[in-house]
C-alpha positions as CSV (number, residue, x, y, z in Angstrom):
1,M,-13.9,-10.8,5.8
2,T,-17.0,-9.0,6.9
3,T,-20.3,-8.9,5.1
4,R,-20.8,-5.3,5.0
5,T,-22.4,-3.7,2.1
6,P,-20.4,-0.9,0.4
7,E,-22.6,1.8,2.2
8,E,-21.9,0.3,5.6
9,T,-18.4,-0.1,4.8
10,V,-18.0,3.5,3.9
11,T,-20.1,4.7,6.8
12,A,-18.1,2.5,9.6
13,A,-14.6,4.0,8.1
14,E,-15.6,7.8,8.2
15,P,-14.9,8.4,11.6
16,L,-11.8,6.3,11.9
17,R,-10.6,8.2,9.0
18,A,-10.7,11.3,11.1
19,L,-9.3,9.9,13.8
20,L,-6.0,9.0,12.1
21,W,-6.0,11.9,10.1
22,D,-5.8,14.0,13.8
23,A,-3.3,11.4,15.0
24,M,-1.1,11.7,12.0
25,L,-1.4,15.3,11.9
26,A,-0.6,15.4,15.6
27,G,2.5,13.3,14.9
28,D,1.5,10.5,17.2
29,E,2.0,7.0,15.4
30,Y,0.8,5.3,18.6
31,A,-2.7,6.9,18.7
32,A,-3.0,6.2,14.7
33,A,-2.3,2.9,15.3
34,D,-4.5,2.5,18.4
35,V,-7.1,3.7,16.2
36,L,-6.6,1.1,13.5
37,F,-6.2,-1.9,15.9
38,A,-9.2,-1.2,17.8
39,A,-11.1,-1.2,15.1
40,L,-9.9,-4.4,13.6
41,D,-10.8,-5.5,17.4
42,D,-14.4,-4.2,16.7
43,G,-14.8,-6.2,13.7
44,L,-13.1,-4.1,10.7
45,S,-11.3,-6.3,8.4
46,A,-7.6,-5.9,7.6
47,E,-8.9,-5.2,4.2
48,E,-11.0,-2.4,4.9
49,A,-8.6,-1.0,7.1
50,L,-6.0,-1.0,4.3
51,L,-8.6,0.3,1.4
52,D,-11.0,2.4,3.5
53,V,-9.0,4.1,5.8
54,I,-5.4,4.1,5.5
55,G,-5.5,4.3,1.4
56,P,-7.9,7.8,1.5
57,V,-6.0,9.1,4.5
58,Q,-2.7,8.7,2.5
59,A,-4.7,10.3,-0.7
60,E,-5.3,13.4,1.5
61,V,-2.1,13.8,2.7
62,G,-0.9,13.8,-1.1
63,L,-3.9,16.3,-1.5
64,G,-2.7,18.4,1.3
65,W,1.0,18.5,0.2
66,A,-0.1,19.6,-3.0
67,A,-2.2,22.3,-2.1
68,G,0.4,23.4,0.4
69,R,-1.3,23.1,3.5
70,L,1.4,20.2,4.5
71,S,5.0,20.5,4.3
72,V,7.3,17.8,2.7
73,V,8.0,17.2,6.2
74,Q,4.6,16.6,7.4
75,E,4.0,14.6,4.1
76,H,7.1,12.1,4.8
77,A,5.8,11.8,8.2
78,A,2.5,10.8,7.5
79,T,3.4,8.6,5.0
80,A,6.1,6.7,7.4
81,M,3.5,6.4,9.9
82,N,0.9,4.6,7.4
83,D,3.8,2.4,6.1
84,R,4.8,1.2,9.4
85,I,1.3,0.9,10.2
86,I,0.7,-1.4,7.5
87,A,3.5,-3.4,8.3
88,A,2.3,-4.2,11.9
89,L,-1.2,-4.8,10.2
90,A,0.5,-7.2,7.9
91,H,2.0,-9.2,10.7
92,R,-1.4,-9.5,12.7
93,S,-2.5,-11.0,9.8
94,P,-2.4,-15.0,9.1
95,P,0.6,-15.8,6.9
96,P,-0.4,-16.1,3.1
97,G,-1.0,-19.3,1.4
98,E,0.6,-20.5,-1.8
99,G,-3.2,-21.2,-3.2
100,R,-3.5,-17.9,-5.6
101,G,-0.1,-18.0,-6.9
102,R,2.9,-15.6,-6.5
103,I,3.3,-12.1,-7.6
104,A,5.9,-9.5,-7.8
105,V,5.1,-6.0,-6.8
106,A,7.5,-3.0,-7.4
107,C,7.8,0.8,-8.2
108,V,9.3,1.5,-11.6
109,E,12.8,2.8,-11.4
110,G,12.6,6.7,-10.2
111,E,9.1,6.1,-8.6
112,W,9.6,7.0,-4.9
113,H,6.0,6.6,-3.5
114,A,6.0,3.4,-2.8
115,L,2.8,3.3,-0.1
116,P,0.0,2.8,-3.0
117,A,2.2,-0.3,-4.2
118,R,2.6,-1.3,-0.5
119,L,-1.0,-1.0,-0.1
120,L,-1.7,-3.2,-3.1
121,A,1.1,-6.0,-1.9
122,E,-0.8,-6.3,1.4
123,T,-4.1,-6.4,-0.1
124,L,-3.1,-9.3,-2.5
125,R,-1.7,-11.2,0.5
126,L,-4.7,-10.8,2.5
127,R,-6.5,-12.3,-0.8
128,G,-4.0,-15.4,-0.7
129,W,-1.2,-14.2,-2.8
130,R,2.4,-14.8,-1.9
131,V,3.6,-11.3,-2.4
132,D,7.2,-10.0,-3.0
133,F,6.9,-6.5,-2.3
134,L,10.0,-5.0,-3.8
135,G,9.4,-1.3,-3.1
136,A,10.2,1.8,-4.4
137,Q,12.5,2.4,-7.5
138,A,13.1,-0.9,-8.5
139,P,15.7,-1.0,-11.3
140,T,14.3,-2.9,-13.9
141,P,17.8,-4.9,-14.5
142,H,17.1,-6.2,-11.0
143,L,13.5,-6.6,-11.3
144,I,14.3,-8.9,-14.3
145,A,16.9,-10.8,-12.1
146,H,14.1,-11.2,-9.4
147,L,11.6,-12.5,-11.9
148,H,14.2,-15.1,-13.2
149,Q,15.3,-16.4,-9.6
150,T,11.4,-16.4,-8.1
151,G,9.2,-17.1,-11.2
152,P,6.2,-15.2,-10.2
153,D,2.6,-15.9,-11.9
154,L,2.3,-11.6,-12.3
155,V,4.4,-8.4,-11.9
156,A,2.4,-5.5,-10.8
157,L,4.3,-2.3,-11.4
158,S,3.6,1.0,-9.8
159,S,3.8,4.3,-10.9
160,S,2.5,7.5,-9.8
161,V,3.0,10.5,-12.6
162,P,2.8,10.3,-16.5
163,T,6.4,11.5,-16.8
164,R,7.5,7.5,-15.6
165,L,5.5,5.9,-18.5
166,P,8.1,5.5,-20.7
167,T,10.1,3.8,-17.8
168,A,7.0,1.8,-16.9
169,H,6.6,0.8,-20.7
170,A,10.3,-0.3,-20.8
171,A,10.1,-2.3,-17.8
172,I,6.7,-4.0,-18.8
173,T,8.5,-4.5,-22.4
174,A,11.5,-6.2,-20.2
175,C,9.1,-8.4,-18.2
176,Q,7.2,-9.5,-20.9
177,A,10.7,-10.5,-22.5
178,A,11.7,-12.5,-19.5
179,G,8.3,-14.4,-20.0
C-alpha cells in the first residue's frame, strides 16, 4: 500500500473518477480499464482503486439512475463494466494468504445489487483474507450449507434497501445457529 494521506488520496482519485465516469458513459470498458490500470502502474494501490475510484463512481451511477439521468440499461452496463474491471484488478493482485482467516461474503435473498459486496470481498482479499464471494441473491439454506462445508471465520451479508432487513435478520439468525 502507498503511504498517502487521506487528503492526497482524495485529490489523486478525483481525476480518475472523472475519467472512469466518462468512459462508462461512453460505454467504453477498455478505456475504463486503461484508466485504472495506468493509475495502478503509477502507484495507486489496488485498495484505493476499489474504494476511492470504483466505489464512488458506482455510487454516482446509482444516483444517476435514481434521478432519471441514466436509464436502467446504462446503469446495468456501467455496473457490469465495474464488475469486470474489479475481476481483472483482482487477478493483477497477489493471491491471498491464509493469515487473517476465511470469510464468506454474500448478498441476502432478494438482493441483486452485488457490487458493494464485491468491493468488500476484494478489499478483504487484498488485506489478506481468504474470501468466498457468493454473489447476489444467496438463498439462506444454500448459504448455511456453504458455511457447514467451508467453516469460515466470519460471514458478511449485504442488503441495500430497508425492505430486505427482515430477510437479512433471518439469514443472520441462521448463520448464528450454524455456529
